[in-house]
Residue, then its C-alpha position, 0 to 999 in steps of 0.5 A: m423116461s428121458l425126463i425121468r432119467a433127467c430128474l434122477a440125473i438131478l438128484a444124484l448131482l444133490i446128493v453128491s454136492a451136499p456138504a460133507m460134514a466130518w470124519g465118516p462115523q468109522g474115523h470119528r469112532i477110531v478117534g475116540d477110541l484112540a483117545e480112550r486109550q490114553l485117558t488116565p485113569a482120573a479123566h477115564a473114570e469122570v468120563q464114565r461118570l458123565l456118560a453114564g446114560e448114553a446108549e454107548p457111554t465111550l469116547a467111541g461111542v458118543a464120537n458121532w454125536a453132534d453129526e446124529m443131532r442131523t436127524a434126531d435134533p434138526d434145529r440144534f444141529k443146524k445152529t451148530s453147523r458152522w462148528h465143525y469146519v474153518n474155510f480159509p481164503h485160498g493159498d492162505c492158512g493163516f487164521v483171522p478170526p472175524r475173516d474165518c470165524p465170524d461170531g465165534n462160528c467154526v471149528i476152532a472156537a467150538i473146540n475152545r468153547n467146549f473145552l472148557a465148559l467141560a473143565d468148569h466143575s461148576r456147570p451142571d453134569a448135562e452141559r459138560r457131558d454135551a461139551l464133552k461129546f462136542l470136544v469129541h467130534f470137533i477135535g476129530d474133523v479139525h484134523q481131517p485136513l478138509h475140514a480146514g481146507y479153502d473158501d472157494d470149493r468149501g473144502g473140497n465138497d465143489f470138487q466131484i470125483n468119480i470113482d469105481g463109477e461112483g459119484w462123489n466128491l473130495h471132502s467125502i473121499w478123505d471123510s470116509m473113502i480112504i478109512k472104508k477101503r481099508g476093510l476093517d471096522p472101526v474097534a479093529y482100526a483104532q486096535l491096529l493103529s495103537k500098535q504102530s510106532p509113537l508119533p514124533s514129537d508133537p510141535t502144539r503140546f506147549s501151544d497157548r492155543p493148540a485149536v488154531d495150531w490144529a487147523v492150520e496145520s491141516c490147512k498146510i495139508v491141503h496147501d502143501g501136499n496133493l491132495y488135488p488130484a490131476k484128474h476127475v476119475l480116480k482110481d485106488d492107487y489114490l486111496n492107498a498113496n494117502r492111507p498113511l496121512v489119513e492113518q497119521r491125523l487119525r492118530r494125532a487126533g486121538s492123542r491130542l484129544a486124549a490130552m485135552i481130556n486128561y488136563a479138563l478133568a484131571p488138570t493135577a495129572k499133566 
């Protein structure tokens, strides 16, 4: 029995320590839903055309496709797995491409590449459709602060947490636990967030490198905030205290995603 228990303990540790790849499915659907509400009519029509063959032809419906490839298309997922995040050296949020994004393998470069592909109407629809699906996901990713966290603990993946008697890591707490504890399905959550007071003016609105600025913004939240708890056993007060920040990041992601899609698909409607 002791050997079985030891094996189970090792298995549980491996599961808990596995890298979290994104906002959880709920978070990504919320971002997609919020973005779709803010599309221009022309952009919305083009989104519908590009996604016409999808099982759920909405931005929320394709928001988790880049993660679902993990099981549906493992080879492609492996090639794109580094596109979901960027890790900075501890305490340094300055973006240095050769150091932080070698060979263009980070979320910043992935956003830029897929935006250009989506905006290029000369490319095949299938390529532009996949670019749209990647863009929905990666803009969500870059607004989860720990997707632009520190490389020494892999964006909080190596910071172990116990909550409600279960093992988690800090990254997964921010990916999904804070959202799930709200007790709303993604549609209801997006509806709630869409009715809140407008966000402050976007400081990156006129940036010529928005993906970099979004990642640096997330990194500074990690650097300047209280994401890392003093203890490894958490209670609901940590989740409740950080929920407003999570909701702000979801709203920012939805707004910026919509703006980027509007620009790519209907650039005259700026």
